[in-house]
PALOVEX-332257 format. One record per residue: residue number from 1; residue in three letters; x, y, z of N, C-alpha, C in turn. Coordinates in Angstrom, 1 decimal. Example, Ala and Ser with C-alpha at 12.3 -4.5 7.8 and 13.67 -1.06 7.14 Angstrom:
REM PALOVEX-332257
1,ALA,13.2,-5.7,7.8,12.3,-4.5,7.8,13.2,-3.3,7.8
2,SER,12.8,-2.2,7.1,13.7,-1.1,7.1,12.9,0.0,7.9
***
This chain:
REM PALOVEX-332257
1,MET,18.9,-67.0,-169.7,17.7,-66.8,-170.5,16.5,-66.4,-169.6
2,ASN,15.7,-65.6,-170.0,14.5,-65.1,-169.3,13.5,-66.3,-169.3
3,LYS,13.1,-66.8,-168.1,12.1,-67.9,-168.1,10.7,-67.5,-167.7
4,THR,10.5,-66.2,-167.6,9.1,-65.7,-167.3,8.2,-66.0,-168.5
5,VAL,7.0,-66.6,-168.1,6.0,-67.0,-169.1,4.9,-66.0,-169.1
6,ILE,4.6,-65.4,-170.2,3.6,-64.3,-170.3,2.4,-64.8,-171.2
7,LEU,1.2,-64.6,-170.7,0.0,-64.9,-171.5,-0.5,-63.6,-172.1
8,VAL,-0.5,-63.6,-173.5,-0.9,-62.4,-174.2,-2.4,-62.6,-174.7
9,VAL,-3.3,-61.8,-174.2,-4.7,-61.9,-174.5,-5.1,-60.7,-175.4
10,GLU,-5.2,-60.9,-176.7,-5.4,-59.8,-177.6,-6.0,-60.4,-178.9
11,ASP,-7.2,-59.8,-179.3,-7.8,-60.3,-180.5,-7.4,-59.6,-181.8
12,ASP,-6.7,-58.4,-181.6,-6.2,-57.7,-182.8,-4.9,-58.3,-183.2
13,THR,-4.9,-59.0,-184.4,-3.7,-59.7,-184.8,-2.4,-58.9,-184.9
14,PRO,-2.4,-57.7,-185.5,-1.2,-56.9,-185.6,-0.6,-56.5,-184.2
15,ILE,-1.5,-56.1,-183.3,-1.1,-55.8,-182.0,-0.5,-57.0,-181.2
16,ARG,-1.2,-58.1,-181.4,-0.8,-59.4,-180.8,0.6,-59.8,-181.3
17,ASN,0.8,-59.6,-182.6,2.1,-59.9,-183.2,3.2,-59.0,-182.7
18,LEU,2.9,-57.7,-182.6,3.8,-56.7,-182.1,4.3,-57.1,-180.7
19,ILE,3.3,-57.5,-179.8,3.7,-57.8,-178.4,4.5,-59.1,-178.4
20,THR,4.1,-60.1,-179.1,4.8,-61.4,-179.0,6.2,-61.3,-179.7
21,THR,6.3,-60.5,-180.7,7.7,-60.3,-181.3,8.6,-59.6,-180.3
22,THR,8.0,-58.6,-179.6,8.8,-57.9,-178.6,9.2,-58.9,-177.5
23,LEU,8.3,-59.7,-177.0,8.6,-60.6,-176.0,9.7,-61.6,-176.4
24,LYS,9.5,-62.1,-177.6,10.5,-63.1,-178.2,11.9,-62.5,-178.3
25,THR,11.9,-61.2,-178.7,13.2,-60.5,-178.9,13.9,-60.4,-177.5
26,HIS,13.1,-60.2,-176.5,13.7,-60.0,-175.1,13.7,-61.3,-174.3
27,GLU,13.6,-62.4,-175.0,13.7,-63.8,-174.4,12.7,-64.1,-173.4
28,TYR,11.5,-63.6,-173.5,10.4,-64.0,-172.7,9.7,-65.2,-173.4
29,LYS,9.2,-66.1,-172.6,8.3,-67.2,-173.2,6.9,-66.6,-173.2
30,TYR,6.1,-67.0,-174.1,4.7,-66.5,-174.2,3.7,-67.5,-174.7
31,LEU,2.5,-67.3,-174.3,1.3,-68.0,-174.8,0.4,-66.9,-175.3
32,THR,-0.6,-67.3,-176.2,-1.5,-66.3,-176.7,-2.9,-66.8,-176.6
33,ALA,-3.9,-65.9,-176.6,-5.3,-66.2,-176.6,-6.0,-65.0,-177.3
34,ALA,-7.0,-65.3,-178.1,-7.7,-64.3,-178.9,-9.0,-63.9,-178.4
35,ASN,-9.5,-64.6,-177.3,-10.7,-64.3,-176.7,-10.7,-64.6,-175.2
36,GLY,-11.8,-64.2,-174.5,-11.8,-64.4,-173.1,-11.8,-65.9,-172.6
37,GLU,-12.6,-66.7,-173.2,-12.7,-68.1,-172.8,-11.4,-68.8,-173.0
38,SER,-10.7,-68.6,-174.1,-9.4,-69.3,-174.3,-8.4,-68.7,-173.3
39,ALA,-8.5,-67.4,-173.0,-7.6,-66.8,-172.0,-7.7,-67.5,-170.7
40,ILE,-8.9,-67.7,-170.2,-9.2,-68.3,-168.9,-8.7,-69.8,-169.0
41,MET,-8.9,-70.5,-170.1,-8.4,-71.8,-170.2,-6.9,-71.9,-170.2
42,GLU,-6.2,-71.0,-170.9,-4.8,-71.0,-171.0,-4.2,-70.6,-169.6
43,ALA,-4.8,-69.7,-168.9,-4.4,-69.3,-167.6,-4.5,-70.4,-166.6
44,SER,-5.6,-71.2,-166.6,-5.8,-72.3,-165.7,-4.9,-73.5,-166.0
45,SER,-4.6,-73.7,-167.3,-3.9,-74.9,-167.6,-2.4,-74.7,-167.7
46,HIS,-1.9,-73.5,-167.9,-0.5,-73.3,-168.1,0.1,-72.4,-166.9
47,ASN,-0.7,-71.8,-166.1,-0.2,-71.0,-165.0,0.9,-70.0,-165.3
48,PRO,0.6,-69.1,-166.2,1.6,-68.1,-166.6,2.1,-67.2,-165.4
49,ASP,3.2,-66.6,-165.6,3.7,-65.7,-164.5,3.1,-64.3,-164.6
50,ILE,2.7,-63.9,-165.8,2.1,-62.5,-166.0,1.1,-62.7,-167.1
51,ILE,0.0,-61.9,-167.0,-1.0,-61.9,-168.1,-1.1,-60.4,-168.6
52,LEU,-1.0,-60.3,-170.0,-1.2,-59.0,-170.6,-2.6,-59.1,-171.3
53,LEU,-3.5,-58.3,-170.9,-4.9,-58.5,-171.2,-5.6,-57.3,-171.9
54,ASP,-6.1,-57.5,-173.0,-6.9,-56.4,-173.7,-8.3,-56.5,-173.1
55,LEU,-9.0,-55.4,-173.0,-10.4,-55.4,-172.4,-11.4,-55.7,-173.5
56,GLY,-11.2,-55.2,-174.7,-12.2,-55.3,-175.8,-12.1,-56.6,-176.5
57,LEU,-12.5,-57.7,-175.9,-12.5,-59.0,-176.5,-13.8,-59.4,-177.1
58,PRO,-13.8,-60.3,-178.1,-15.0,-60.5,-178.9,-16.1,-61.3,-178.2
59,ASP,-15.7,-62.1,-177.2,-16.7,-63.0,-176.6,-17.2,-62.5,-175.2
60,MET,-16.3,-61.7,-174.5,-16.7,-61.1,-173.2,-15.8,-60.0,-172.9
61,ASP,-16.2,-59.1,-171.9,-15.4,-58.0,-171.6,-14.2,-58.4,-170.8
62,GLY,-13.1,-57.8,-170.9,-11.9,-58.1,-170.2,-12.1,-58.1,-168.7
63,ILE,-13.0,-57.2,-168.2,-13.2,-57.1,-166.8,-13.7,-58.4,-166.3
64,GLN,-14.6,-59.1,-167.0,-15.0,-60.4,-166.6,-13.9,-61.4,-166.6
65,VAL,-13.0,-61.3,-167.5,-11.8,-62.2,-167.5,-11.0,-62.0,-166.2
66,ILE,-10.8,-60.8,-165.8,-10.0,-60.5,-164.6,-10.8,-61.1,-163.4
67,GLN,-12.1,-60.8,-163.3,-12.8,-61.3,-162.2,-12.8,-62.8,-162.1
68,ARG,-12.9,-63.5,-163.2,-12.9,-65.0,-163.2,-11.5,-65.5,-162.8
69,ILE,-10.5,-64.9,-163.3,-9.1,-65.4,-163.0,-8.9,-65.1,-161.5
70,ARG,-9.3,-63.9,-161.0,-9.1,-63.6,-159.6,-9.8,-64.5,-158.6
71,SER,-10.8,-65.2,-159.1,-11.5,-66.1,-158.2,-10.6,-67.3,-157.8
72,TRP,-9.5,-67.6,-158.5,-8.6,-68.7,-158.1,-7.2,-68.4,-158.3
73,SER,-6.8,-67.2,-158.7,-5.3,-66.9,-159.0,-5.0,-65.5,-158.7
74,ASN,-3.8,-65.3,-158.2,-3.2,-63.9,-157.9,-2.2,-63.6,-159.0
75,VAL,-2.2,-64.2,-160.1,-1.2,-63.9,-161.2,-1.3,-62.4,-161.5
76,PRO,-0.2,-61.7,-161.7,-0.2,-60.3,-162.1,-0.9,-60.2,-163.4
77,ILE,-1.8,-59.2,-163.5,-2.5,-58.9,-164.7,-2.3,-57.4,-165.1
78,ILE,-1.7,-57.2,-166.3,-1.5,-55.9,-166.8,-2.4,-55.7,-168.0
79,VAL,-3.3,-54.7,-167.8,-4.3,-54.4,-168.8,-3.7,-53.6,-169.9
80,ILE,-3.9,-53.9,-171.2,-3.5,-53.1,-172.3,-4.7,-52.8,-173.1
81,SER,-5.2,-51.5,-173.0,-6.5,-51.2,-173.6,-6.5,-49.8,-174.2
82,ALA,-7.4,-49.7,-175.2,-7.6,-48.4,-175.8,-8.5,-47.5,-175.0
83,ARG,-9.2,-48.1,-174.0,-10.0,-47.3,-173.1,-9.1,-46.5,-172.2
84,SER,-9.3,-45.2,-172.3,-8.3,-44.3,-171.6,-9.0,-43.5,-170.4
85,GLU,-10.3,-43.6,-170.2,-11.0,-42.9,-169.2,-10.6,-43.4,-167.8
86,ASP,-10.6,-42.5,-166.8,-10.2,-42.9,-165.5,-11.2,-44.0,-164.9
87,THR,-12.5,-43.9,-165.3,-13.4,-44.8,-164.8,-13.1,-46.2,-165.3
88,ASP,-12.6,-46.4,-166.5,-12.2,-47.7,-167.1,-11.0,-48.2,-166.3
89,LYS,-10.0,-47.3,-166.1,-8.8,-47.8,-165.3,-9.2,-48.2,-163.9
90,ILE,-10.1,-47.4,-163.3,-10.5,-47.7,-161.9,-11.2,-49.0,-161.8
91,GLN,-12.1,-49.3,-162.8,-12.9,-50.5,-162.8,-12.0,-51.7,-163.0
92,ALA,-11.0,-51.6,-163.9,-10.1,-52.7,-164.1,-9.2,-53.0,-162.8
93,LEU,-8.7,-51.9,-162.2,-7.9,-52.1,-161.1,-8.7,-52.6,-159.9
94,ASP,-9.9,-52.1,-159.7,-10.7,-52.6,-158.6,-11.1,-54.0,-158.8
95,SER,-11.2,-54.5,-160.0,-11.6,-55.9,-160.3,-10.4,-56.8,-160.1
96,GLY,-9.2,-56.2,-159.9,-8.0,-57.1,-159.6,-6.8,-57.0,-160.5
97,ALA,-6.9,-56.1,-161.5,-5.7,-55.8,-162.4,-4.6,-55.2,-161.6
98,ASP,-3.4,-55.4,-161.9,-2.2,-54.9,-161.2,-1.7,-53.6,-161.8
99,ASP,-2.0,-53.4,-163.1,-1.4,-52.2,-163.8,-2.3,-52.0,-165.1
100,TYR,-2.1,-50.8,-165.7,-3.0,-50.4,-166.8,-2.2,-49.6,-167.8
101,LEU,-2.1,-50.1,-169.0,-1.3,-49.5,-170.1,-2.2,-49.1,-171.2
102,THR,-2.2,-47.8,-171.6,-3.2,-47.4,-172.6,-2.6,-47.4,-174.0
103,LYS,-3.4,-47.9,-174.9,-3.0,-47.9,-176.3,-3.2,-46.5,-176.9
104,PRO,-2.4,-46.1,-177.8,-1.2,-46.8,-178.3,-0.1,-46.6,-177.3
105,PHE,0.8,-47.6,-177.2,1.8,-47.7,-176.2,3.2,-47.9,-176.9
106,SER,4.2,-47.5,-176.2,5.6,-47.8,-176.8,6.1,-49.1,-176.3
107,VAL,6.9,-49.8,-177.1,7.5,-51.0,-176.7,8.3,-50.9,-175.4
108,GLU,9.0,-49.7,-175.3,9.8,-49.5,-174.1,9.0,-49.4,-172.8
109,GLU,7.8,-48.8,-172.9,7.0,-48.7,-171.8,6.4,-50.1,-171.4
110,LEU,6.0,-50.9,-172.4,5.6,-52.2,-172.1,6.7,-53.0,-171.3
111,LEU,7.9,-53.0,-171.8,9.0,-53.7,-171.2,9.3,-53.2,-169.8
112,ALA,9.1,-51.9,-169.6,9.3,-51.3,-168.3,8.3,-51.8,-167.3
113,ARG,7.0,-51.9,-167.7,5.9,-52.4,-166.9,6.2,-53.9,-166.5
114,LEU,6.7,-54.6,-167.5,7.0,-56.0,-167.2,8.2,-56.1,-166.2
115,ARG,9.2,-55.3,-166.3,10.3,-55.3,-165.4,9.8,-55.0,-164.0
116,VAL,8.9,-54.0,-163.8,8.4,-53.7,-162.5,7.6,-54.9,-161.9
117,THR,6.8,-55.5,-162.7,6.0,-56.6,-162.3,6.9,-57.8,-161.9
118,ARG,8.0,-58.0,-162.7,8.9,-59.1,-162.3,9.7,-58.9,-161.0
119,ARG,10.0,-57.6,-160.8,10.7,-57.2,-159.6,9.8,-57.5,-158.4
120,ARG,8.5,-57.1,-158.5,7.6,-57.4,-157.4,7.4,-58.9,-157.2
121,LEU,7.3,-59.7,-158.2,7.2,-61.1,-158.0,8.5,-61.6,-157.3
122,SER,9.6,-61.1,-157.7,10.9,-61.6,-157.1,11.0,-61.2,-155.6
123,MET,10.5,-60.0,-155.3,10.5,-59.5,-153.9,9.6,-60.4,-153.1
124,MET,8.4,-60.7,-153.6,7.4,-61.5,-152.9,7.9,-62.9,-152.7
125,GLY,8.6,-63.4,-153.7,9.2,-64.7,-153.5,10.3,-64.8,-152.5
126,ALA,11.1,-63.7,-152.4,12.2,-63.6,-151.4,11.6,-63.5,-150.0
127,ASP,10.5,-62.7,-149.9,9.9,-62.6,-148.6,9.3,-63.9,-148.1
128,LEU,8.7,-64.7,-149.0,8.2,-66.0,-148.7,9.3,-66.9,-148.2
129,ARG,10.4,-66.9,-149.0,11.5,-67.8,-148.6,12.1,-67.5,-147.3
130,ASP,12.2,-66.2,-147.0,12.8,-65.7,-145.8,11.9,-65.9,-144.6
131,GLY,10.6,-65.9,-144.9,9.6,-65.9,-143.8,9.7,-64.6,-143.0
132,SER,10.1,-63.5,-143.7,10.3,-62.3,-143.0,9.1,-61.5,-142.7
133,SER,9.0,-60.9,-141.6,7.8,-60.0,-141.3,8.3,-58.6,-141.3
134,VAL,9.4,-58.3,-141.9,9.9,-56.9,-142.0,10.1,-56.5,-143.5
135,PHE,9.5,-55.4,-143.8,9.6,-54.8,-145.1,10.6,-53.8,-145.2
136,LEU,11.5,-53.8,-146.2,12.6,-52.9,-146.3,12.5,-52.2,-147.7
137,ASN,12.6,-50.9,-147.8,12.5,-50.2,-149.0,13.3,-48.9,-148.8
138,GLY,14.5,-48.8,-149.4,15.3,-47.6,-149.2,15.6,-47.5,-147.7
139,GLN,15.4,-46.4,-147.1,15.6,-46.2,-145.7,14.3,-46.6,-144.8
140,LEU,13.2,-46.9,-145.5,12.0,-47.3,-144.8,12.0,-48.7,-144.4
141,ARG,11.7,-48.9,-143.1,11.6,-50.3,-142.6,10.3,-50.4,-141.8
142,VAL,9.4,-51.4,-142.2,8.2,-51.6,-141.5,8.3,-53.0,-140.9
143,ASP,8.2,-53.0,-139.6,8.2,-54.3,-138.8,6.8,-54.7,-138.5
144,TYR,6.2,-55.6,-139.4,4.8,-55.9,-139.2,4.5,-56.6,-137.9
145,GLY,5.5,-57.4,-137.4,5.3,-58.2,-136.2,5.2,-57.2,-135.0
146,ALA,6.1,-56.2,-135.0,6.1,-55.3,-133.8,5.2,-54.2,-134.0
147,GLY,4.6,-54.0,-135.2,3.7,-52.9,-135.4,4.4,-51.5,-135.4
148,CYS,5.6,-51.5,-135.9,6.4,-50.2,-135.9,7.0,-50.0,-137.3
149,ALA,7.3,-48.7,-137.6,7.9,-48.3,-138.8,9.0,-47.3,-138.5
150,TYR,10.1,-47.4,-139.3,11.3,-46.6,-139.1,11.7,-46.0,-140.4
151,LEU,12.3,-44.8,-140.4,12.9,-44.2,-141.5,14.4,-44.0,-141.1
152,GLY,15.3,-44.8,-141.6,16.7,-44.8,-141.1,16.6,-45.3,-139.7
153,GLU,17.2,-44.6,-138.7,17.3,-45.0,-137.3,16.1,-44.4,-136.5
154,ASP,15.3,-43.5,-137.2,14.2,-42.9,-136.5,12.9,-43.6,-136.6
155,GLU,12.2,-43.8,-135.5,10.9,-44.4,-135.5,9.9,-43.4,-136.0
156,LEU,9.0,-43.8,-136.9,7.9,-42.9,-137.4,6.8,-43.0,-136.4
157,HIS,6.3,-41.8,-136.0,5.2,-41.8,-135.0,3.9,-41.6,-135.8
158,LEU,3.3,-42.8,-136.1,2.1,-42.8,-137.0,0.9,-43.0,-136.2
159,THR,-0.2,-42.5,-136.7,-1.5,-42.8,-136.1,-1.9,-44.2,-136.6
160,PRO,-2.9,-44.9,-136.0,-3.3,-46.2,-136.4,-3.7,-46.2,-137.9
161,ILE,-4.4,-45.2,-138.4,-4.8,-45.2,-139.8,-3.6,-45.0,-140.7
162,GLU,-2.7,-44.1,-140.3,-1.5,-43.9,-141.1,-0.7,-45.2,-141.2
163,TYR,-0.6,-45.9,-140.1,0.1,-47.2,-140.1,-0.5,-48.2,-141.0
164,LYS,-1.9,-48.3,-140.9,-2.6,-49.2,-141.8,-2.4,-48.9,-143.2
165,LEU,-2.4,-47.6,-143.6,-2.2,-47.2,-145.0,-0.8,-47.6,-145.4
166,LEU,0.2,-47.4,-144.5,1.6,-47.7,-144.9,1.8,-49.2,-145.1
167,CYS,1.1,-50.0,-144.2,1.2,-51.5,-144.4,0.6,-51.9,-145.7
168,LEU,-0.6,-51.4,-146.0,-1.3,-51.8,-147.2,-0.5,-51.4,-148.5
169,LEU,0.1,-50.3,-148.5,0.9,-49.8,-149.6,2.2,-50.7,-149.7
170,SER,2.8,-50.9,-148.6,4.1,-51.7,-148.6,3.9,-53.1,-149.0
171,GLN,2.7,-53.7,-148.6,2.4,-55.1,-149.0,2.0,-55.2,-150.4
172,ASN,1.9,-54.1,-151.1,1.5,-54.1,-152.5,2.5,-53.2,-153.3
173,VAL,3.8,-53.2,-152.9,4.7,-52.3,-153.5,4.8,-52.5,-155.0
174,ASP,4.8,-51.3,-155.7,4.9,-51.2,-157.2,3.5,-51.5,-157.8
175,ARG,2.5,-51.7,-157.0,1.1,-51.9,-157.6,0.2,-50.7,-157.3
176,VAL,-0.5,-50.2,-158.3,-1.4,-49.1,-158.1,-2.7,-49.6,-157.4
177,LEU,-3.0,-49.0,-156.2,-4.1,-49.3,-155.4,-5.1,-48.2,-155.6
178,THR,-6.4,-48.5,-156.0,-7.4,-47.5,-156.2,-7.9,-46.9,-154.9
179,HIS,-8.5,-45.8,-155.0,-9.2,-45.2,-153.8,-10.1,-46.2,-153.2
180,THR,-10.9,-46.8,-154.0,-11.9,-47.8,-153.5,-11.3,-48.9,-152.8
181,TYR,-10.2,-49.5,-153.4,-9.5,-50.6,-152.8,-9.0,-50.3,-151.4
182,ILE,-8.3,-49.1,-151.4,-7.7,-48.7,-150.1,-8.8,-48.4,-149.0
183,THR,-9.8,-47.7,-149.4,-10.8,-47.3,-148.4,-11.6,-48.6,-147.9
184,GLN,-11.8,-49.5,-148.8,-12.5,-50.8,-148.4,-11.6,-51.5,-147.4
185,HIS,-10.3,-51.5,-147.6,-9.4,-52.3,-146.7,-9.1,-51.6,-145.4
186,VAL,-9.1,-50.2,-145.4,-8.8,-49.5,-144.2,-10.0,-49.1,-143.4
187,TRP,-11.1,-48.7,-144.1,-12.3,-48.3,-143.4,-13.5,-49.2,-143.5
188,GLY,-13.4,-50.2,-144.5,-14.4,-51.2,-144.7,-15.6,-50.7,-145.6
189,ASN,-15.4,-49.5,-146.2,-16.4,-48.9,-147.1,-15.7,-48.0,-148.1
190,SER,-16.4,-47.6,-149.1,-15.8,-46.6,-150.1,-16.7,-45.4,-150.3
191,TRP,-17.3,-44.9,-149.1,-18.1,-43.7,-149.2,-17.3,-42.5,-149.6
192,ASP,-18.0,-41.5,-150.0,-17.3,-40.3,-150.4,-16.5,-39.7,-149.3
193,ASN,-17.0,-39.7,-148.1,-16.3,-39.1,-146.9,-15.0,-39.9,-146.6
194,SER,-15.1,-41.3,-146.9,-13.9,-42.1,-146.7,-12.8,-41.7,-147.7
195,VAL,-13.1,-41.5,-148.9,-12.2,-41.0,-149.9,-11.6,-39.7,-149.6
196,ALA,-12.4,-38.8,-149.1,-11.9,-37.5,-148.6,-11.0,-37.6,-147.5
197,SER,-11.3,-38.5,-146.5,-10.4,-38.8,-145.4,-9.1,-39.4,-145.8
198,LEU,-9.2,-40.3,-146.8,-8.0,-40.9,-147.4,-7.0,-39.8,-147.8
199,ARG,-7.4,-38.8,-148.5,-6.5,-37.8,-149.0,-5.8,-37.1,-147.9
200,VAL,-6.6,-36.8,-146.8,-6.1,-36.1,-145.6,-5.0,-37.0,-144.9
201,PHE,-5.3,-38.3,-144.7,-4.4,-39.1,-144.0,-3.1,-39.4,-144.9
202,MET,-3.3,-39.5,-146.2,-2.2,-39.7,-147.1,-1.3,-38.5,-147.1
203,ALA,-1.8,-37.3,-147.0,-1.0,-36.1,-147.0,-0.2,-36.1,-145.7
204,ALA,-0.8,-36.5,-144.6,-0.1,-36.5,-143.3,1.0,-37.6,-143.3
205,LEU,0.7,-38.7,-143.9,1.7,-39.8,-143.9,2.9,-39.4,-144.7
206,ARG,2.6,-38.7,-145.8,3.7,-38.2,-146.7,4.6,-37.2,-146.0
207,LYS,4.1,-36.3,-145.2,4.9,-35.4,-144.4,5.9,-36.1,-143.5
208,LYS,5.5,-37.2,-143.0,6.3,-38.0,-142.1,7.3,-38.9,-142.8
209,LEU,7.0,-39.2,-144.0,7.8,-40.2,-144.8,8.7,-39.6,-145.8
210,GLU,8.3,-38.5,-146.4,9.0,-37.9,-147.5,9.9,-36.7,-147.1
211,SER,11.1,-36.7,-147.5,12.0,-35.5,-147.2,11.6,-34.3,-148.0
212,ARG,11.0,-34.6,-149.2,10.5,-33.5,-150.1,9.1,-33.9,-150.6
213,PRO,8.0,-33.6,-149.8,6.7,-33.9,-150.2,6.3,-33.5,-151.6
214,ASP,6.9,-32.4,-152.1,6.6,-31.9,-153.5,7.3,-32.8,-154.5
215,SER,8.2,-33.7,-154.1,8.9,-34.6,-155.1,9.0,-36.0,-154.4
216,PRO,7.9,-36.6,-154.2,7.9,-37.9,-153.4,8.7,-39.0,-154.0
217,GLN,9.4,-39.8,-153.2,10.1,-40.9,-153.7,9.5,-42.2,-153.2
218,TYR,8.6,-42.2,-152.2,8.0,-43.5,-151.7,6.6,-43.7,-152.2
219,ILE,5.8,-42.7,-152.1,4.3,-42.8,-152.5,4.0,-41.9,-153.7
220,GLN,3.6,-42.6,-154.7,3.2,-41.9,-156.0,1.7,-41.8,-156.1
221,THR,1.2,-40.6,-156.5,-0.2,-40.3,-156.7,-0.6,-40.6,-158.2
222,HIS,-1.6,-41.3,-158.4,-2.2,-41.5,-159.7,-3.5,-40.7,-159.7
223,ILE,-3.5,-39.5,-160.2,-4.6,-38.6,-160.1,-5.9,-39.2,-160.6
224,GLY,-6.9,-39.2,-159.7,-8.2,-39.7,-160.1,-8.3,-41.2,-160.0
225,VAL,-7.2,-41.9,-159.6,-7.2,-43.3,-159.6,-6.9,-43.8,-158.2
226,GLY,-5.6,-43.5,-157.7,-5.2,-44.0,-156.4,-3.8,-43.7,-156.1
227,TYR,-3.1,-44.6,-155.4,-1.7,-44.5,-155.0,-0.9,-45.7,-155.2
228,ARG,0.4,-45.5,-155.3,1.3,-46.7,-155.5,2.6,-46.4,-154.7
229,MET,3.0,-47.4,-153.9,4.3,-47.3,-153.3,5.4,-47.7,-154.3
230,LEU,6.4,-46.9,-154.4,7.5,-47.1,-155.4,8.6,-47.9,-154.7
231,ARG,9.3,-48.8,-155.4,10.4,-49.4,-154.9,11.6,-48.5,-155.0
232,VAL,12.2,-48.2,-153.9,13.3,-47.2,-153.9,14.7,-47.9,-153.9
233,GLU,15.5,-47.5,-154.9,16.8,-48.1,-155.1,17.7,-47.5,-154.0
234,ALA,18.8,-48.3,-153.7,19.7,-47.9,-152.6,20.3,-46.5,-152.9
235,LEU,20.6,-46.2,-154.1,21.3,-45.0,-154.4,20.4,-43.7,-154.3
236,HIS,19.1,-44.0,-154.1,18.2,-42.8,-153.9,17.8,-42.7,-152.5
237,LEU,18.6,-43.2,-151.6,18.2,-43.1,-150.2,18.1,-41.6,-149.7
238,ARG,17.2,-41.4,-148.8,17.0,-40.0,-148.3,18.4,-39.5,-147.7
239,GLY,18.6,-38.2,-148.1,19.8,-37.5,-147.6,21.0,-37.8,-148.5
240,GLN,20.9,-38.6,-149.6,22.0,-38.9,-150.4,21.8,-38.2,-151.8
***
């Protein structure tokens, strides 16, 4: 049985019922909250594994909920919102959300996002148990301790900025990182010229990492938002 506990924060009763029915059918455990304050209370008292969060809550904006929860918890937060503008997505992701699903959404897509988040949690747990300082993803290997990266048997000759980008993406595998988040962590600011530089460095990193830059398998672009490192399955290894 699936023991993942999910907190559903949604004030629209039909949508909340749709989500909880879907979760119950697929053997997830769940909690519910119809406003921001109760969401924060449920999150702090029950420590759910994942939070599904609507932004348009009656007592406060969902962005405030993300910020308050992020002050004490790294629980994955998937935003489910009718707000579809890139600026809304960027604000939510910059505030600490892990993913963003736009209404109306399909049940299949919701379940897929949950599976991705659960895999990331599982991988993080395995890394903590192993105490490993090496990241493995398909043929990509990043040895954080040695400060080196390899693709198969070949060492990747990366500039310091390219290596920092690769480490940041790999340490957040399956999570969308916004331009602002990346530039703040790599350059310490999010000025326009830093975002422009990011695109240049990311293109250079891709040339060294991807066998087909026009069909990337490691780094996915979210146009207008940012980048995500994908988890590569063994059967999709380069050259196979």
